[in-house]
N, C-alpha and C positions, 0 to 999 in steps of 0.2 A: 543490482543487488547490495542491499543494507548489510554490512557484514559486521560481526563481532564475534570474535571466538569460534569461526567456522571451519577450521583446517581440517577436521574430520569427515566433514559432509561436503564441503564445497565442489570437490572434484566429482563426486556422484552426481549432483545438481546439474553441474556444468555439461556433463557428458549427455546427459538426458534433455538438454535444451535441442529443439529441431533447428539446427544451424542454416538451413536452408531457407527458412522463415526469419530468422532474427538474423540482423545485419550486423551488429555491435553489442558487446557486453562490458558493461562498466562495474566495477565493484568498488564501493566505498567502505574503507576499514575505519572503524570508529576505536581505535587504539586497542585492537585486539593484543592479548598477551599470550597467544599461541603462533603457529606458523600460517595464519591466514593470506598475510600478504605475500609469502614465498609462494604459497601454492598456486596463489592466484595469479602471480608473476611468471611462474612456471608454465601455467595454462595460457599464458599470452592474453589476460584479459587486460583492460585499461585499468589502471589501479591508481585510486585517488585515497590518499592518507590524511586522516584528521590529525591536526596538531594535538589536540586534547579530546577528550571523549564527550561527544556531543549529544548522545542520546538517541534513541530510535526514531524519533522524529525529526532530529537535527540531521541525522543520517540520511532521511529520505529527502530533506531539502538539496543537499549537496548532489545526491541522485538525480533529482529532476532539474536542477540546473546545469548540470554538466550534461545531460541528455539534450537538454534544449540547446545548449552551446554547441553540440556536435550535429544539429539540425534533425533530430528525429522528429516523427511525424507520430508515431505510436510509441508509447512508452509503457514496458511491463515491469512493475516491480514484483521481485520473486526472494523471498527468503532463501538464502544459501544453505539452509539447514536439512534439507533433502525431506520436509515433512509435506511439501506439496509437490505433486507430479508435474514437472515442467514440460512435459511431452503434450500437455493440454494446452500449449501456448496457441497454436494455431486456433482452435475452437475459441480460446477466450479473446483473440484479439478480431475473429471473423465479424462479429457486428460492429465494431469500431471501421474496419474496414469497408463495410457495407455500407455505412454511413446512418445506420439505425440507433447507435447507442455512442456516447462520447466516453463514459466510464464503465469498465466491467470487471465484476468480482468473481473470484473463483471461489465458490460456497462449498464447504464440506458437510454442510446440513442438507442440500438439496439431493434428493434421490436421483439417479440417472434411470434411464426409462428401462423397465423390467425389473429395477433391483428390488429387492425386500429389505426389511428391517431398517435401522437407524445406522445410516453410513457413517455417521460420525463417530458413534459409540462403538461402531464395528472396526472402526481405524484407531480405536484406543483413546478416543478423548476420554478425559475423566469425567464423571458424571456432575460433579459439581462444576465443572468448566462449562459443559454443556447446558446446565439449567441456567448459568447466570448470561452465557451467550444469547439463550433463546430470549432471556428476560431483557435484555438490552435491545435485542433486534426488534422485538414486539414494541418496545418503548419508542425506537427510532423510527419504525414504520408508521407509528401513529401520530408522531409529532410532524414528520416530513412527508407524509402522504405516500410511502413507499409501500412494496409489497414484496420484500426480499426476504430469503430463507436465512441469510447471515449478512451481517454488517461488520464482522470483526475477522476477517480474513487477511492473510500477508500474500497473499496472490491477486494482483490488481493489473489493470491495464486502463491507460488513458490516451486520449488523442491530444495532440499538440495546443489544440485550440483551448482546450480545458486548462492546461498547466500554464498556457501565456495569460489566462483570465484570472483564474482565482489567486488571492495574494496568499499562498500556502506559507510564503516567509514569515507571516505573522502568527502561524500555528506553533502549536506546543512543540519543544523538542522531546516530549515525552511519548508515551504508546497512544494515548489520546489524539495525537496527530490524524491516525486514521478516520476517527469519527468525525473529526473536522473537516476533513476532506471531502466526506459525505454530505454533511451539512452545506459546506460551499456549494458543491456541485448542485444540489438541490435549488439553494436558492438563487444561484446565478443561472437557471434555466437549463442544465446540461441532463442529458438523459442517461440513466443508469440501468445496466443489465447484468445479469449474471448467469452463471453455468455451473453444472456440478463437476466437481473435482474430489479425487479420491486424497485422503489424507494419511499421514503416517505417524503415529507418537512411537518413539524408542528413546533410547538412554540419550543419544547424541544429539537429538532434536531439540532446539531451544524452546524453553516453555516459561511462561510468567508464573511466578509462584502464588499461593492464595494471597498473601498480604498486598502484593503488587496489582492483583487481579482487583481487590476491594478498591484500592485507589483509583485504577483505570476507571471501574465501573461507576463510581462517583463522579469521576471527571467526565465521563460519557454523559453522565445526566445533566452535568452542569453545562455541556455544550447543547444540550436540548433545552435547557433553559435560557440560554442565552439567545438561541434560535428564535423561540417564542416570543421573547421581549423585543428581538429587532423586527420580526414579521409586525408585532402589533404596533410598531412605532414608538414604545415606550422606552426604548434605549436604542443607542445606535453602535453598532461595533464595526471598527475599521476592518476586521477580518472579515466582515460580510458585505462591506460596501465598495472598498477599494479594488484595483486590480493589479496585478502582480507588477506591472510597468510603474505604478505609483509609489512602489517600495524598493524597487532595485535602484542600485547607484548609478547615475548617468553614465559613469565611467564603464559600466558593463552591461548596461541595458542593450546596446545595439548588437552585440555579439550573443548575448541570450536570447533576447526576442527574434534577434536576425538570424540565429542559427548559424552562425559562422565562427569558425575556431580563429 
């Protein structure tokens, strides 16, 4: 769980996690100004506290390093803001367990069987955010050769092999980290799938404002630009050509890649 000021929603999110499926929960706090750390400690979570704010992408980097160090075979990334339904974790990881996918996305835009209407808008997603999400997802599908309904979800799962391979430490510390992970997964030959998940928009749920969303959208398009240049051999990018072991300190690589504490 990459956390920032999630004290009001963390417990609800945690209580919905199917603990017969999830072995261990790690929360990385990115210098919250509320009681996120205290709530997480009271719940018995493993808590990692950043010395300074690292941003959303920087938070995820710590999450994945700690999960690999703990020996995780499958890593689920879930926002602790109660926007995503954590009871869906078994369905999310099922294709990874079955060996048919390496990365799974929980899509707010994908309709569940028998569901009518637009699930994202019905869940409260603002119309401007829905339109931007669809535009960026269509662009990513075209460039990356995917057929996803949504590329911009905060509910994801990865197998260990993917996280040990892609050099995610070279990615942005900002929100575009998520888009870079999808591009890396495609360029490194990993399989991506998705399931439909309900979403909830309410006052306490974290949400990026319009200005930050514009910056994020432009950054995502820049990821696609770099991806195309790399594929065509016009420019080589380290984040699309190296592996995680190439950028880890040798003093930490054995523990992280070997999965021992």
